NUVO-406984 format. One line per field, with one value per residue (C-alpha): residue number from 1; x, y, z. Coordinates in steps of 0.02 Angstrom, whole numbers, plus 32768, in hexadecimal, padded with zeros to 4 digits. Layout:
REM residues N
resi: (NUM; ...)
east: (X; ...)
north: (Y; ...)
up: (Z; ...)
REM end
This chain:
REM residues 296
resi: (1; 2; 3; 4; 5; 6; 7; 8; 9; 10; 11; 12; 13; 14; 15; 16; 17; 18; 19; 20; 21; 22; 23; 24; 25; 26; 27; 28; 29; 30; 31; 32; 33; 34; 35; 36; 37; 38; 39; 40; 41; 42; 43; 44; 45; 46; 47; 48; 49; 50; 51; 52; 53; 54; 55; 56; 57; 58; 59; 60; 61; 62; 63; 64; 65; 66; 67; 68; 69; 70; 71; 72; 73; 74; 75; 76; 77; 78; 79; 80; 81; 82; 83; 84; 85; 86; 87; 88; 89; 90; 91; 92; 93; 94; 95; 96; 97; 98; 99; 100; 101; 102; 103; 104; 105; 106; 107; 108; 109; 110; 111; 112; 113; 114; 115; 116; 117; 118; 119; 120; 121; 122; 123; 124; 125; 126; 127; 128; 129; 130; 131; 132; 133; 134; 135; 136; 137; 138; 139; 140; 141; 142; 143; 144; 145; 146; 147; 148; 149; 150; 151; 152; 153; 154; 155; 156; 157; 158; 159; 160; 161; 162; 163; 164; 165; 166; 167; 168; 169; 170; 171; 172; 173; 174; 175; 176; 177; 178; 179; 180; 181; 182; 183; 184; 185; 186; 187; 188; 189; 190; 191; 192; 193; 194; 195; 196; 197; 198; 199; 200; 201; 202; 203; 204; 205; 206; 207; 208; 209; 210; 211; 212; 213; 214; 215; 216; 217; 218; 219; 220; 221; 222; 223; 224; 225; 226; 227; 228; 229; 230; 231; 232; 233; 234; 235; 236; 237; 238; 239; 240; 241; 242; 243; 244; 245; 246; 247; 248; 249; 250; 251; 252; 253; 254; 255; 256; 257; 258; 259; 260; 261; 262; 263; 264; 265; 266; 267; 268; 269; 270; 271; 272; 273; 274; 275; 276; 277; 278; 279; 280; 281; 282; 283; 284; 285; 286; 287; 288; 289; 290; 291; 292; 293; 294; 295; 296)
east: (A576; A56B; A4E5; A4B0; A4F9; A5A1; A63B; A6EA; A7A4; A820; A8DE; A903; A9A5; A9B3; A96E; A8D2; A82C; A78B; A7CE; A885; A918; A8EE; A915; A956; A8F5; A961; AA1B; AA17; A9FE; AA66; AA1F; A9FC; A99F; A93A; A90B; A8DA; A867; A818; A7F7; A7AC; A740; A6F8; A6C7; A673; A615; A5D8; A58A; A609; A650; A707; A786; A843; A8BF; A97C; A9A9; AA41; AA8D; AB3C; AB02; AB0B; AA52; A9F7; A969; A8C2; A809; A776; A6BF; A654; A5B9; A551; A52E; A479; A3DF; A3B9; A31F; A390; A3F3; A3AE; A3DF; A490; A49E; A477; A4FD; A579; A54A; A56C; A612; A648; A60A; A66F; A711; A6FB; A705; A7BA; A795; A708; A777; A7FC; A77E; A74B; A7FC; A81F; A784; A724; A695; A60C; A62A; A581; A520; A571; A56D; A4B2; A490; A4F7; A4A4; A3FA; A440; A47D; A3CA; A37E; A375; A3EE; A3B7; A362; A3D7; A481; A4D7; A4BA; A54D; A5E6; A5D3; A52A; A544; A5F4; A636; A657; A6F1; A708; A759; A76E; A80C; A807; A7DE; A887; A912; A99E; AA4B; AAB0; AB5A; ABC2; ABBE; AB48; ABAF; ABF7; ACA5; ACEF; ACB1; ACF8; ADA0; ADA6; AD87; AE07; AE8B; AE62; AE70; AF0F; AF5F; AF2C; AF85; B01F; B02E; B01E; B0C3; B172; B1AA; B224; B29B; B253; B2F6; B2BB; B206; B1F6; B279; B205; B27C; B21C; B27B; B258; B19E; B130; B09E; B063; B019; AF7B; AEE7; AE47; ADA6; AD74; AE17; ADFE; AD46; AD75; ADEB; AD74; AD01; AC54; ABFA; AC5C; AC2A; AB75; AB72; ABC3; AB4B; AABE; AB11; AB0B; ABBB; ABF3; ACAC; ACE3; AC80; ACCA; AD7B; AD62; AD16; ADBE; AE26; AEAA; AEDD; AEA7; AEA3; AE2A; AE59; AE0E; ADC7; AE6B; AE91; AF37; AF7A; AF89; B03B; B032; B0E1; B099; B006; B00F; B023; AF8E; AF7D; AF9D; AF18; AE8E; ADFC; AE12; AD7F; ADCA; AE78; AE2F; ADCA; AE67; AECE; AE41; AE41; AF00; AF2E; AE78; AE7F; AEFA; AF6E; AF3A; AFE7; B041; AFD5; AFBD; B03F; B0D6; B14B; B0E7; B0BD; B118; B11C; B174; B0FE; B10C; B0D9; B04D; AF9E; AF6D; AFA3; B034; AFF5; AF6C; AFE0; AFDB; AF1C; AED0)
north: (471E; 4742; 47C4; 4856; 48D7; 487F; 48E1; 4899; 48C1; 4841; 4842; 47B2; 4758; 469B; 4659; 45F4; 45D4; 45A4; 44F7; 44EC; 453B; 45B5; 4575; 45F4; 4614; 4692; 46A8; 475F; 479A; 477E; 46FD; 4785; 47F4; 4764; 4730; 47E3; 47E9; 4744; 478B; 4826; 47BB; 475E; 480A; 483D; 4795; 47A9; 4852; 48CB; 496D; 4935; 49BD; 4998; 49EA; 49D9; 49D7; 4A32; 499A; 4948; 48B8; 4885; 4853; 48F1; 4901; 48F7; 48F4; 4946; 491F; 49A7; 49AA; 4934; 493F; 4905; 4929; 48B7; 4875; 481B; 47C0; 4714; 472D; 4762; 46CF; 4657; 46B0; 4696; 45DC; 45C3; 461D; 45AE; 4511; 4547; 454A; 44B1; 441F; 43F5; 441A; 4399; 4319; 433A; 4323; 427E; 423D; 4280; 4253; 41DF; 4255; 420B; 427B; 4258; 4273; 4319; 435D; 4336; 4391; 4426; 4436; 4438; 44C4; 4527; 4549; 456D; 460A; 4623; 45DD; 4654; 4615; 4656; 45F0; 454D; 44D8; 4508; 4469; 449C; 4558; 454E; 44AC; 43F7; 43DA; 4493; 44AB; 4558; 4573; 456A; 460A; 45FE; 45BC; 455D; 45A6; 4516; 4554; 4505; 45AE; 456B; 44D2; 44D0; 4521; 4488; 4417; 4487; 4490; 43D4; 43BA; 443E; 43ED; 433D; 4373; 43D6; 433E; 42D2; 4349; 4358; 42A0; 427C; 42D5; 4298; 42E8; 4379; 43CE; 4463; 44B6; 455E; 4573; 4630; 4657; 463A; 45C0; 456D; 44C7; 44A9; 44D3; 443C; 446C; 43B6; 4369; 438E; 430F; 430F; 4334; 427F; 423E; 42B1; 427E; 41C4; 41D9; 423F; 41F1; 41C1; 4222; 42BF; 42A9; 4289; 432E; 4389; 4342; 4399; 443D; 4485; 4471; 43F6; 43D6; 444A; 44DD; 44C1; 44BE; 455A; 45B0; 458E; 45E4; 4615; 455C; 4512; 4535; 44D1; 44D1; 4466; 43EA; 43D4; 440F; 4466; 44B1; 4569; 45AB; 4662; 4686; 466F; 46E6; 4788; 4822; 4894; 4902; 49BB; 49DE; 498A; 49FA; 4A5C; 4A04; 4956; 4992; 49D9; 493A; 48CF; 493D; 4933; 4878; 4867; 47FF; 47E9; 472B; 46AB; 465B; 45A6; 4577; 45C2; 4558; 44B3; 449E; 4435; 44B5; 454C; 45DA; 45ED; 46AB; 4712; 4765; 4814; 47D6; 4760; 47AC; 473E; 4747; 46DD; 46C7; 471E; 47AE; 47E7; 47E5; 488E)
up: (DBC3; DC81; DC72; DBFF; DC7D; DC84; DC4E; DC39; DC32; DBEE; DBDC; DB65; DB8A; DB70; DACB; DB00; DAAA; DB0A; DB32; DB0B; DAB1; DA27; D978; D8FB; D860; D804; D7E7; D7AD; D85D; D8FA; D971; D9F2; D978; D933; D9E5; DA11; D979; D9B3; DA61; DA16; D9A4; DA3D; DA84; D9E1; D9D2; DA83; DA53; DAA0; DA5F; DA76; DA9A; DA8F; DB00; DB23; DBD8; DC1E; DC71; DC5F; DBF4; DB3B; DB44; DB7D; DB00; DB59; DB27; DB81; DB65; DBB7; DB4B; DADD; DA23; DA39; DAA6; DB38; DADD; DA5D; DAE2; DAB5; D9FF; DA2A; DAA3; DA14; D9AB; DA3A; DA4C; D990; D99C; DA2C; D9CE; D935; D99A; DA08; D98E; D9BF; DA75; DA80; DA29; DAA9; DB36; DAEA; DAF2; DBA1; DC03; DB92; DB67; DAF7; DA5F; DA0F; DAAF; DAD9; DA2B; DA21; DAC6; DA90; D9EA; DA43; DAB2; DA1E; D9E5; DA90; DAF6; DB86; DC2C; DCA6; DD30; DCFB; DD83; DD21; DD1A; DCAF; DC48; DBFE; DBF1; DBA8; DB62; DB9A; DC04; DC2E; DCDC; DD25; DD86; DE43; DEA3; DEFA; DE8A; DEDE; DEC6; DE83; DE4B; DED6; DF35; DFBB; DFE5; E099; E0A1; E0F9; E070; DFE6; E044; E050; DF95; DF65; DFD3; DF91; DEDB; DEF9; DF4D; DEB6; DE41; DEAD; DECB; DE11; DDF1; DE28; DECA; DEAF; DF25; DF82; DFB6; DF7C; DFBB; DFAE; DF29; DE91; DE40; DDB2; DDC8; DE80; DE9D; DE83; DE12; DE03; DD6A; DD0D; DD12; DCAC; DD0A; DCF2; DD3F; DDD4; DDEB; DDE4; DE79; DEE7; DF66; DF24; DFAD; DF79; DEC0; DEF1; DF52; DEC0; DE43; DE9A; DE69; DDB8; DD6E; DDF4; DE08; DD7A; DDC3; DE70; DE2B; DDBF; DE59; DEB3; DE2F; DEAC; DEB0; DE0C; DD52; DCE5; DC2C; DBA3; DC24; DC83; DD34; DD5C; DDFD; DDD8; DDD9; DE08; DDC3; DD15; DD32; DCD0; DD3E; DD4A; DCAD; DCC6; DC40; DCA8; DCCF; DD70; DDC7; DDA6; DDE1; DE7E; DEA2; DE86; DEFD; DF83; DF7A; DF91; E029; E064; E05C; E097; E018; DFFC; DFC0; E057; E0C8; E06A; DFDE; E011; DFC2; E000; DF8F; DEEB; DF03; DF88; E006; DFBA; DF0C; DF40; DF3A; DFCD; E082; E0BE; E16E; E1D4; E200; E149; E13B; E114)
REM end
C-alpha cells in the first residue's frame, strides 16, 4: 500500500496478523504452512505476483516471499486499494474489540469512520497517520529496538545478583563439612537447597527486582544466562553441580567440539572464587580457570 512502484521481500517467522497473534483456521495443515499461506494471500490481495523461495539459512523457518511486480495496471490502483481495505476490515473485528478493552476506544465511532474510509479512494498524501491508513490502535515498532534480555545490564550488578542468589541457596541448606574441597566427594561439597523463583524474588532487594523487571524475562533470564552457576528447572533454582554434568559427546559435530575446546579455561571459575567449599571439580577437569594463571 506504500506506492505502486513498491516491491517487497518477507521472511515470515512469528505468527502474527495485522494487529495481534494469528488465529489458526485449519487443522489439516501445520501452523507454519497455514501462516505462510496467509502471508502469501496478503500479497495476492494487495495485487502482487507473489513468488515463494526457500533460503539457504540454518533455520527451520526459511520460506520467504517476494513481490516484484503487480497484477494490475496503475490506473486501477484506487479499486485495488478498496479491495485491500475490505480485506483488512474482514480481519480486524477481534482486533478492534481488543483495542476497546485496552485503551477505551469508542467502538461505534471508530467503526463508523472506518466504514466511510472503506468506500473512499486512498488519500493523496500517503504519509497520513497510521490510525487512518491502517487500523485503530496500530503502533509500529520503534526504529531502534531496545535489547532487553539482561545482556545489557552492568556486569557489577549481575555479579551482585548472582552472589546474592547463590548465598540464599547455600544458606538454605544445613552446613556440611568441607574437608575435601577438591576431591569431588559427593558427601562433602555443599550444593545448597533449591528454591522456587518466587521464593528467591521475595528475598531480593526491591530495587534489584525493579531493575530486573525492566528486562524481558527478568530474574529467570538472568539466572539462565549465568548457567555456569545456576540450573533453573521447572521454576526452581539450583546451584549447578558440575560433577553431574555429562562429559562432551564424542559424536558432536566437529564445529561444536572445536568451539568447546577453544572456550576451555577462557573464563574464571565462579565456584573456585566464591563457593565456601571451592570448586567441586579438580582443576584439570573443570572447564573454567582456577586462578588467573590458568586463563587462556
